[in-house]
C-alpha positions in Angstrom: 32.1 105.9 -22.8 28.5 106.8 -22.3 25.9 106.1 -25.1 23.0 108.3 -25.7 19.5 107.0 -25.4 19.0 107.2 -29.2 22.1 105.0 -29.8 21.0 102.4 -27.2 17.6 102.1 -28.9 19.2 101.6 -32.3 21.4 98.7 -31.0 18.4 97.0 -29.3 16.4 97.3 -32.5 19.2 95.7 -34.6 19.4 92.8 -32.2 15.7 92.2 -32.3 15.7 92.2 -36.1 18.6 89.7 -36.2 16.8 87.4 -33.7 13.6 87.6 -35.8 15.5 86.6 -39.0 17.2 83.6 -37.2 13.8 82.4 -35.9 12.2 82.8 -39.4 15.0 80.7 -41.0 14.6 78.0 -38.4 10.8 77.9 -38.9 11.3 77.5 -42.7 13.7 74.6 -42.1 11.1 72.9 -39.8 8.4 73.4 -42.4 10.4 71.6 -45.0 10.7 68.6 -42.7 7.3 68.8 -40.9 4.7 70.8 -42.9 2.3 72.5 -40.6 -1.1 70.8 -40.1 -3.6 71.5 -37.4 -3.8 67.8 -36.4 0.0 67.2 -36.8 -0.9 64.0 -38.7 2.1 64.4 -41.0 4.6 64.4 -38.2 2.9 61.3 -36.7 3.1 59.5 -40.1 6.8 60.2 -40.2 7.3 58.7 -36.8 5.4 55.5 -37.6 7.3 55.2 -40.9 10.5 55.0 -38.9 9.3 51.8 -37.1 10.8 48.7 -38.7 8.8 45.7 -39.8 9.6 43.6 -36.7 8.3 46.3 -34.3 5.2 46.9 -36.4 4.4 43.2 -36.4 4.7 43.2 -32.6 2.2 46.1 -32.4 -0.2 44.5 -34.8 -0.2 41.2 -33.0 -2.1 42.9 -30.1 -5.0 43.4 -32.5 -7.6 40.6 -32.9 -6.7 38.5 -35.9 -10.0 39.4 -37.5 -9.1 43.1 -37.4 -5.7 42.7 -39.1 -7.0 42.6 -42.7 -8.4 46.1 -42.1 -5.1 47.7 -41.1 -3.4 45.9 -44.1 -5.3 48.4 -46.2 -3.6 51.5 -44.7 -0.5 51.4 -46.9 1.8 49.1 -48.8 4.2 48.7 -45.9 1.5 47.8 -43.4 0.0 45.4 -46.0 3.4 43.7 -46.3 3.9 43.4 -42.6 0.4 42.1 -41.9 0.5 39.3 -44.5 4.2 38.4 -43.8 4.0 38.2 -40.0 0.6 38.7 -38.5 -1.2 35.6 -39.7 1.5 33.2 -38.5 -0.5 32.1 -35.5 -0.8 28.6 -34.1 -4.1 29.3 -32.2 -7.2 31.1 -33.4 -10.3 31.6 -31.2 -13.5 33.1 -32.4 -15.9 33.1 -29.4 -19.6 33.2 -29.2 -21.7 34.4 -26.2 -25.4 33.9 -26.4 -26.4 36.6 -24.0 -23.6 39.1 -24.5 -23.5 41.9 -27.1 -21.9 41.8 -29.5 -22.4 38.0 -29.5 -19.3 37.4 -31.5 -16.8 38.9 -34.0 -18.9 37.7 -37.0 -21.9 39.8 -36.0 -20.5 42.6 -38.1 -21.6 40.5 -41.2 -25.3 40.5 -41.6 -25.4 37.8 -44.3 -24.2 34.3 -43.8 -22.5 34.4 -47.2 -20.2 37.3 -46.1 -19.4 35.4 -42.8 -18.4 32.4 -44.8 -16.4 34.5 -47.2 -14.6 36.2 -44.4 -13.7 32.9 -42.7 -12.5 31.5 -45.9 -10.1 34.4 -46.4 -8.9 34.3 -42.8 -8.2 30.5 -42.8 -6.5 30.8 -46.2 -4.0 33.3 -44.7 -3.2 31.4 -41.5 -3.9 27.7 -42.5 -0.3 26.7 -42.7 0.5 27.5 -39.1 -2.8 26.7 -37.3 -2.8 23.8 -34.9 -5.6 24.9 -32.5 -8.9 26.4 -33.8 -12.0 27.4 -31.8 -14.7 28.3 -34.2 -17.8 28.5 -32.0 -18.6 32.0 -33.5 -19.8 30.2 -36.6 -22.8 27.8 -36.4 -23.1 26.2 -39.9 -21.8 22.9 -41.0 -20.7 24.3 -44.3 -17.4 25.3 -42.6 -16.4 21.7 -42.2 -15.2 21.1 -45.8 -13.3 24.4 -45.6 -11.5 23.2 -42.5 -10.7 19.9 -44.1 -9.2 21.7 -47.1 -7.3 24.5 -45.4 -6.4 23.2 -42.0 -4.7 19.8 -42.3 -2.3 20.5 -39.4 -5.0 21.0 -36.7 -4.4 19.3 -33.4 -7.4 20.8 -31.5 -10.7 21.8 -33.0 -14.0 23.0 -31.5 -17.1 23.6 -33.5 -20.7 24.7 -32.8 -23.4 23.3 -35.1 -26.8 24.9 -35.2 -27.5 24.4 -39.0 -26.5 21.0 -40.3 -26.4 19.5 -43.8 -25.3 16.0 -44.6 -23.5 17.0 -47.8 -21.1 19.2 -45.8 -19.6 16.2 -44.1 -18.5 14.3 -47.1 -14.9 13.3 -46.4 -14.9 15.4 -43.3 -11.6 15.2 -41.2 -10.1 13.0 -43.9 -7.0 15.3 -44.2 -6.7 16.0 -40.5 -4.1 13.3 -39.8 -2.9 15.2 -36.6 -6.2 15.8 -34.9 -6.0 14.9 -31.2 -8.9 16.8 -29.6 -12.3 17.3 -31.2 -15.1 19.2 -29.4 -18.5 19.7 -31.0 -21.5 21.6 -29.5 -24.9 20.7 -30.9 -27.3 23.6 -30.5 -31.0 22.6 -30.6 -30.4 19.0 -31.8 -32.6 16.1 -30.7 -30.2 13.5 -32.1 -26.5 13.4 -33.2 -26.4 12.9 -37.0 -25.4 9.4 -37.9 -23.2 10.6 -40.7 -21.0 12.5 -38.3 -20.2 9.4 -36.3 -19.5 7.5 -39.5 -17.0 10.2 -40.6 -15.3 10.1 -37.2 -13.7 6.9 -38.6 -11.3 9.2 -40.5 -9.6 10.1 -37.1 -9.9 6.8 -35.2 -6.1 6.4 -35.4 -5.2 9.8 -33.9 -8.1 11.2 -31.8 -7.3 11.3 -28.0 -10.3 13.3 -26.7 -13.9 13.5 -28.0 -16.2 16.0 -26.4 -19.8 16.1 -27.5 -22.1 18.6 -25.8 -25.8 19.5 -26.4 -26.8 23.1 -25.9 -30.6 23.0 -25.4 -32.9 25.5 -27.0 -35.8 24.5 -24.8 -37.4 22.3 -27.4 -35.1 19.3 -27.2 -33.9 19.2 -23.6 -31.8 16.0 -24.2 -29.8 15.0 -27.2 -29.6 11.3 -28.1 -26.8 9.2 -29.5 -27.5 6.9 -32.4 -27.1 3.2 -31.6 -24.1 3.0 -34.0 -22.0 5.1 -31.6 -21.4 2.0 -29.4 -19.9 0.1 -32.3 -17.7 3.0 -33.2 -16.1 3.3 -29.8 -14.2 0.1 -30.0 -12.6 1.3 -33.3 -10.7 4.2 -31.8 -7.1 3.2 -31.3 -5.8 6.3 -29.5 -8.9 7.5 -27.7 -8.4 8.1 -24.0 -11.3 10.4 -23.0 -15.0 10.9 -23.9 -16.9 13.8 -22.4 -20.6 14.4 -22.9 -23.1 17.0 -21.7 -26.8 17.2 -22.1 -26.7 13.8 -23.8 -28.7 10.7 -23.2 -26.3 7.8 -22.8 -27.9 4.3 -23.2 -26.7 1.3 -21.2 -25.4 -0.2 -24.4 -23.1 2.8 -25.0 -22.0 2.9 -21.4 -21.0 -0.7 -21.5 -19.0 0.0 -24.7 -17.2 2.9 -23.0 -16.4 0.7 -20.0 -15.1 -2.1 -22.1 -12.8 0.3 -23.9 -11.5 1.5 -20.5 -11.9 5.1 -21.4 -11.9 8.1 -19.1 -15.6 9.1 -19.2 -17.1 12.3 -18.0 -20.9 12.6 -18.3 -22.4 16.0 -17.3 -26.1 15.6 -16.5 -27.0 19.3 -16.0 -30.4 20.0 -17.5 -30.0 23.0 -19.7 -33.7 23.1 -20.5 -34.4 25.3 -17.5 -33.1 28.6 -18.9 -34.7 30.4 -15.9 -32.7 28.4 -13.3 -30.9 30.7 -10.8 -28.9 28.3 -8.6 -26.5 25.4 -9.4 -24.5 23.4 -6.8 -22.1 20.8 -8.0 -20.7 18.2 -5.6 -17.1 17.2 -5.1 -17.6 14.1 -7.2 -18.6 16.3 -10.2 -15.5 17.4 -12.1 -16.5 20.6 -13.9 -14.7 21.5 -17.1 -14.2 24.6 -19.2 -16.6 23.3 -21.9 -19.4 22.8 -19.3 -18.9 26.4 -18.0 -19.0 27.6 -21.5 -22.3 25.8 -22.0 -23.7 27.2 -18.8 -22.9 30.7 -19.8 -24.7 30.2 -23.1 -27.7 28.2 -21.8 -28.6 29.4 -18.3 -29.3 33.1 -18.7 -30.4 34.0 -15.2 -27.9 32.0 -13.1 -27.2 33.9 -9.9 -25.5 31.2 -7.7 -22.8 28.8 -8.8 -21.0 26.5 -6.4 -18.3 24.1 -7.7 -16.7 21.9 -5.1 -14.1 20.4 -7.6 -12.7 22.9 -10.1 -9.3 21.2 -10.6 -10.0 21.0 -14.4 -11.0 24.6 -14.7 -8.6 26.9 -16.6 -8.6 30.6 -17.6 -11.0 29.7 -20.5 -13.6 28.5 -18.0 -13.3 31.6 -15.8 -13.7 33.7 -19.0 -17.0 31.9 -19.5 -18.1 32.7 -15.9 -17.4 36.4 -16.5 -20.1 36.3 -19.2 -22.8 35.3 -16.7 -24.4 38.8 -16.2 -26.6 37.8 -13.3 -24.1 35.8 -11.3 -23.6 37.3 -7.8 -22.5 34.3 -5.7 -19.6 32.2 -7.0 -17.8 29.5 -5.0 -14.8 27.8 -6.7 -13.2 25.1 -4.4 -10.1 23.1 -5.3 -6.6 23.5 -6.7 -6.0 24.7 -10.3 -3.8 27.2 -12.2 -6.2 30.0 -12.8 -4.5 33.3 -13.3 -5.3 37.0 -12.8 -6.1 37.6 -16.5 -9.8 36.4 -16.6 -10.5 36.9 -12.9 -10.2 40.7 -13.0 -13.3 40.8 -15.3 -15.6 39.4 -12.6 -18.1 42.1 -11.7 -21.1 42.5 -9.4 -20.0 39.8 -6.9 -21.6 39.7 -3.5 -20.1 36.4 -2.3 -16.9 35.0 -3.8 -14.6 32.1 -3.1 -11.5 32.0 -5.2 -9.8 28.7 -6.2 -6.5 27.6 -4.7 -4.0 29.0 -7.3 -0.7 30.6 -6.6 -1.1 32.4 -10.0 -3.7 34.7 -8.3 -2.2 37.9 -7.0 -3.3 41.3 -5.5 -3.9 42.7 -9.0 -7.0 40.7 -9.8 -8.5 40.7 -6.3 -8.3 44.5 -6.1 -10.1 44.9 -9.4 -12.8 42.4 -8.4 -13.4 44.4 -5.2 -13.5 47.7 -7.1 -16.0 46.3 -9.6 -18.2 44.7 -6.9 -19.7 47.5 -4.8 -22.0 45.1 -2.9 -19.3 42.5 -1.9 -20.1 41.2 1.5 -18.2 37.9 1.7 -14.8 37.1 0.2 -12.7 33.9 0.7 -9.3 33.0 -0.7 -6.6 30.6 0.5 -3.4 29.2 -1.0 -2.9 32.1 -3.4 -0.2 34.7 -3.9 -2.3 37.5 -2.5 -0.4 39.3 0.2 -1.5 41.1 3.5 -1.1 44.4 1.7 -4.6 43.7 0.2 -6.1 44.3 3.6 -5.2 48.0 3.4 -7.2 48.2 0.2 -10.1 46.3 1.7 -10.2 48.7 4.7 -10.2 51.8 2.5 -12.9 50.4 0.3 -15.1 49.3 3.2 -14.6 52.7 4.9 -15.6 54.5 1.7 -18.7 52.3 1.1 -19.6 52.1 4.8 -20.7 48.4 4.2 -19.7 45.4 6.3 -17.6 42.8 4.6 -16.4 39.4 5.8 -12.9 38.2 4.8 -11.9 34.6 5.2 -8.3 34.7 4.1 -4.9 32.9 4.3 -1.6 34.4 3.3 1.5 32.5 2.4 4.6 32.7 4.5 3.4 35.4 7.0 0.7 36.2 9.4 -1.5 39.2 9.8 -1.1 41.7 12.7 -4.1 42.3 14.8 -6.5 44.3 12.7 -9.8 45.7 14.0 -12.1 47.6 11.7 -15.7 48.5 12.1 -16.7 47.4 8.6 -14.4 44.4 8.3 -14.7 40.9 9.9 -11.4 39.2 9.2 -10.9 35.5 9.7 -7.2 34.6 9.1 -6.3 31.0 8.4 -2.6 31.3 9.0 -1.1 29.0 11.5 0.2 31.9 13.6 -2.7 34.2 13.4 -5.8 34.0 15.5 -9.3 34.7 14.2 -10.6 38.2 14.6 
């Protein structure tokens, strides 16, 4: 049966109207669930509301602990999650970098009263769980009574004191019955306050390590110990290590340390010379994370650093090195457990020797190379870097058209003969020959 053109048009029109009605009904249903907004924020809010407390807490834990009070103000649910889960931390680090901007997290507060108030609130929320606290972002001794009140479970503590008042140290550390490691940086002091040494008697039964470092401001190049320190040393019952930096150690104190049979590290770097550009430390000199931190905050224009014994250096020390903005030549010799995490932030390198660590992989070395356009000499041995890195090195050198020398050693395999006009490859593998 044949239909006329007019009948066909009517059938087509009815189908179109029916389709339109169905589409309209579906749109109305969607609008009830997801009201239309240009930024789709309502739909996003619905999605985040479906995330349970455990997942939210995992997400929030990626934020710096100082930022968590801000997100707690978003809604009641976030507030509950933040204060129920996100302050249950055992370690809190508030860093300070003298020549980096922003210097530290507390720079957002212009007045010292607000800084103190913020820290009081932060410690009050996390005090029960804290066992390790690095508070170098704050430089006033008025934090000490607060720590004694809120943080009785501390095992490790590092402080930086620039402004000091005797009244703040009344009964200091008296409630810290578990304190094992105490590190204090004295910024611009000519002498360690006597009252501090007196109050160390509160931890003579528990303290294992005492690190006292002077960070010079150019006025007092060397900080002095009071004579009473020698008498205090013999009172420590659990002390195993004393480390000092930028301190004048008298013969009387040295003899007291020797008699107590303590592991003693004395760092004699003169931080007075802020314009120094080159430092070489011999193999007998055991560099530590604290000394690297002090270098980063004291020697502004350091361009060359060679450490022949970096066995005590950890990721924290490498992080300090990454803050040295003028550093171009870095040589780290010796075995340690440094990982990719801080190394990938090294920038502007020209000559670099990585420490012997099997925690170092292709990930960090490729980023270092990418962030160092003038790299001309690179050395690594006894790492987990694989020969595949050479392909990246060839591509980079070809693109930059700059010569680069590689002194490398790969674990478990040798490198096939590689000849490249911009690369000079020295392979330390037993099978390989030098190219």
